[in-house]
N, C-alpha and C positions, 0 to 999 in steps of 0.2 A: 843937327842936335842928336846926341846919343842918348837913347832912353835907357835908364838903369835897368839891369836885367830883373831885379826884384819886382819892378812894375809889371813885367810880363807874368810873373808868378801870381801877383795880386789880381791881374785881369782874368787869368784863367780860373782862379779861385772864385772870383765874382761870377764867372759863367757857370761854375759848378753849383753855386747857390741859386743862380737864375734857373738852371735846369731842374734842380731839386724842387723849386717852388712851382714851376709850370707843371711838373708831373704830379705835384701834391694837390694843387688847387683845381686842376682841370675837372675833377669829378664834382666839384662844387657847382659847376655850371651844367655838366653832363647829367647830374643827378635829377635835374628838372624834367627832361624828357624820359629819362630812365624810370623815375618814380611813376610817371604817367603810364609808361609801357608795361612795367612789371607789377604795378598796383601796390607799392610799398606804403606803409603808414609813416607818419612823421617820426615816430619812435624808431622804426626800422631804418629810416634815413639817418637818424642821429647815430645809430650803432654802426652803420656803414662808414660814415664820416669819421667817427672816433676810432674805429678798428685799426686804421693805419698806424696810430700812435702806440699801440701795444708793441708792435715790432720795433718802432722807432726808439722807444724808451730803453729797450734791452740793449741795442747796439750802440747807443750813445756812450755808455760807460765802457763797453768792450772796445769800441772804436777809439776812444781817447787813450786807453791803455796801449793798444796796438800801435797807434800813431806815435806816442811818446817813446815806445820801446823800439819799434822797427822802422819808423818813418811814415809820414803821412801820404807820400806819393802813391804807393801801391794800394794802401788801405782805401783811399778815396777813389782812385782810378777804377779798381775792380768793383767796388761797391756801386759806382755810378753805372757801370755796364750792366750789373745785375738788376738794379731797379729799373733801368731802361727796358730790359727784356720783359720784366713783369708789367710795365706800363703797356707795352705792345700787346700782350696777351690778356689784358684786362677784359675786353669785350667777350672773348671766348669763355672766361670764367663766369662773367655776368649771366650769360645765357644758360649756364649749368644750374644756376640757382643762387639764392641770397647768400647762403653760407659759403659757397665757392667764391663769390665776389669778396666776402669778408676775408677769406683766406688769402687771396691774392693781394688785398690791401695790407694785411699784416706782413706778408713777404716783402712788399714794396717798402714798408716802414723799416724792416730789418736792414734793407740796403741803404736807405736814406739816413739812418740814424748816425752813421759815422761822419757825415758831411762836416758839421760844424767843429767837432773836436779835432778832426784831421787837419783842416786848414788853420785852425788856431795853433795847433802844434807846429805846423810848418812856419807860421808867422813868428813864433817864439824863437825860431832859429834864423829866419830870413830878414825880419823887419827891425830896423833900429828903433830904440824906445821912442825917440821924438817923432817918429812917423807912425807909431803903432795905432793910435786912436783913429787917425784919418784912414789908414789902410783897412782897419776893421769896419769903420763907417762906410767906406766905399764898397767893401765886400758885402756887408749887410744890406746895402741898397739893392743887391740882387734879389732880396726878399720882395721888395716893392716892384722891381722891374719884372720879376718872374710872375708875381701875382697879377700885375697889369697885363702882361702878355698872355698869361694863362687864361684869365677871365675873358679878355676881349677876343682873342683869337679862337678860343673854344666856342664862344657864342657865334662867331662868324662861320666857323666850320659846321656847327650844328644847323645854322640857318640855311647854309648852301649845300651841305652834304648830309651827314648823319653824325650822331654822337660817337659811334664807333671810330670814326676817322680822327677824332680828337686824340685818342690813345695811340693809334697807329703812328700818326705824324709826330706827336710829341716824343714818343719813345725813341724815334730815329735820331733826334737831335743829340741825345747823349752818346750814341755810338760815334757820331761825327766829332764831338768834343774830345773823346778819349784819344783819338789819333794825335791831337796837338798836345794834350796833357802829358802823354807818355813820352813824347819827343822833347819837350821843352823843360819840364819841371823835374827837380830832384828834391828829396826830403831835406838835404843839408846843402848849403851854398858851396862848401868846399868840395863837394862831389860833382859840381856842375862845370863842364869843360868850356862853356860859353861865357861865363862871367869874367869880368876884368879883374886884375889883381887889385886895383885901387878900390873897386866896389867891395871886393871880398874883405879887404882890410877894414873898411867902414862897418860892414855888417858884423864881422867878428869882434870888433871893439865895442859896438853899441847895441847889438841884439840882446834881448832880455836873457836868453838861455843859449848856452853853447854845449849843453850836455844832454845825454839821454837820461831818462828817469829810472832809478833802480827799482822802485816799487811804489804802489799807491798807499799812502798813509791813511787808510780808511777810518780807523778808530779816531785818529786825531781830527780828521775832516769833520765828522759828525759832532765832535765836541767843541769845534771851533766856531765861535759866534760870527766872526766876519764872513767865514765861508757860508754859514747858514743864512746870513743876510743876502748873499748872492743867490743862493738856492731858492729862498722864499720869494725874492724879487722876480726870479725867473719863472717860478710857478704862477705868480699873480699876473705878470706880464703875459704869459702864455694863455692864461684863461681868456683874457680879452682878445688877444691876437688870434687865437684859433677859433674862437666863436665867430669872429668876423671873416676869417679865411674860409671857414666852412659854410657860413650862412649869408654872407653879403649878397651873392646873386639871388638867393631865395627871398631875402628881405626886400630887395628892389623889385623882384617879380611878384611878391605876395600881394593879395588884394588890400586896398586901402582900408576896408572894414576890419581887417585883421591887424592894422597898424603898419602894413607894408606900404610900398610906393606904387604898386599896381602897374609897373612898366613891363611891356612885352619883351620876351627874351630876344627876339630878332630885330628889335628896333634900334635906331641910332642912339636914342636917349639912354637905353640900357648900357650901351658901350661907353658913352660919355660919363655916365654915373659912376662907372668903375674906373675909367681912364683918368679922370681929373684927380681924384684923391690919391691914386697910385703914383701918378707923376709927382705930385707934391711930396709924397712919402719918399720917393727915390732921391729927389733933390735934397730934402731935409736931412736924410740919413748921411749923405755925403758932407753937407755943410756942418752938420752936428759934430762929426768927427774932427773937422778942422777947428771948430769952436773950442772944443775941449783941449786939443793940442795947443792952440794959441794961448788959451788962458793959463795953462801950465807953463808954457814957454815964457809968458810975461810975468811969472813969479807967483801966481796963485798956487796955494797948496794943492797937492794931488787929491787928498781926501775931500777938501772943500769943494773942488771942482766936481768930483764924482758925486757927492751928495747933492749939490746944487742942481746940476743938470738932470740927475735922476728924479729929483722932486718935481721939477717942471714937467718931466715926462709923465710921471704917474698921476700927480694931483691935477695937472692941466687936462690930461686925457679923461680923468674921472668926471670933471666938471662938464666937459663938452659932451661926454656920453650921456650924462643925465639930461642935458638940454635936448639931445636927439629924441629922447622919449616924449618930449613935449611938442615936437614938431610934426606937422603933416604936409609941409611944403618940401618938394624935392630939392629945390635950389638951396634952401636953408640946411637941409640934411647934408648935401654935398659940401657946403661951406664948413659945417661942423666936422665932417669927416676929414676935411683938409686941415683944420685946426688941430684935430687929434693927431694927425700924421706929422704936423710940424712939431708938436710936443714930443712925439716919439723920436723924431730926428734929433732934437736937442738932447734927448736922453742917450744918444749914441756913446757919449763918454762916461756913462754911469756904470750900472751893474754889469753890462755886457762885456766890458773890457777890464773889469776889476780882478779877474782871475790871475793874470800875469803879475799883478802887484803882490798877490799873496804867495805865489809859488811859481816863479818863471819856468823852471824845468818840468813842472807838473801841469803846465797850462792845458794841454790836451785832456788830461785826466780830470782836472778841475772843471773844465767846460763840459766834459762828458757826464760826470756825476751830477753836477748841478742841473745840466740839461735833462738828464733822466728824471730827476725829481720834478722838473718843470713839465715833462711830458705826461705826468699824471693829470695835470690840468688840461693838456691837449686831448687826452683820452676822454676825460669826464665832461669837458665843456660842450662839445657837440651833442653828446648823449643827453646831458641835462637840458640843453636848449631844445632838443627834439621832444622830450617829455613835457617841458614847459609849454611848448607850442601846442602839443596834443591836448593838454589838460586845460590851458587857459585860452587858447586860440588868440593870443595877443603877443606882441613883441616886447612890450614895456618891461615885463618882469625880467627878461633876458638882459636888458640894459641895466636894470637896477642891480642885478647880481654882479655884473662886470664892474660897476661903480664901487660897490662895497669891497670887492676883492682888490682892485687897484689901490684904493685908499689904504687898506691894511698893508699891502706890499710896500708902498712908498713910505709909510710910517716906520715899518720894521727896518728897512734899509737905512733910513735917515738916522735912526738911533744906534744901530749896531755895526754899520759898515766900517771898514778900515782899509788903508792903503799901505800898511806896514807888512813886510814879508813875514808870513806865518809858517812856511814850510821850506826848509833848505836842504 
């Protein structure tokens, strides 16, 4: 059986997302012994965790433009090498002081910010329309896979070695990936000498975009309600996502009296508490992409599918998040986290793939700009969570904030989203 060459591009893009997330979330586990060693307050921890996204927000827009204009291969490849280097030297900066650690986290964010707009730009040229949602869903499952690996392996490394080795070992993974990416991937299928003529014909006839983008229509973007529906949904989704990416290990480790689970960092229960919901998330994101593609294939309208699966993701997650605030049983919390991740997986065919509907040849730029708006939530949510913990000494308020923001985002998208092309 001959594997289509575009599947190799998708798999390496999945690995890029995987590496992006192991390098992003490792500090969420490492911060526990680091906070104890360096004596940081909860608000300082929140600033450290949120600082990464200052850099990330800047390069999401720039990365999308560069990827659409010059191709995603070099943009993503070089960026991954750069952020891997900053991952490796993170312990060195941490020992220099709090603000040096914040600086290296911002620099890491600058590198990682191009990841999603770059591969979305590549997919707009490589992936036929009927395969797009499942390809995006599979690639996005790298978020869950990277989170799972990052949390679990970081905890094991800390338990057996030290927190410094988390950054040394994870950074080297990106260097290894770059060798294969540089050899196998091209930004445009017609530039690839390994692809078959039959596959190239399929891609060229069915891929959403065959062109480079002449410029970013910025003024039209911010006046366009369907695009703003994507941007607001991205912001609201990111608030909940990055709250948990940043604080899930601390929540599981936190004392029961504070509303946490009171599970020791080095225990097997800690690993399983992160492992099980992350596995469910990874599987759900893959199946969610297939669900949306099959619904469209079976004759359901694209907009109806986008809004339906998106609503399940946002409103379902909000309900289960509220229920977590009422629980003190670890088993029930894990079940609710799994249900949240199932809802998020069903949402794979919603706002996250809507960009190419609105402007196929601007896909990378649309992803980058909406993602930059969403990164404001990624910056603020860990900082707000840190201050809320410091002031209230409880986790419930953090859950209530996430519930309200998810409900608003789901409602705005349901009312204003569109699947008609807006930018040609």
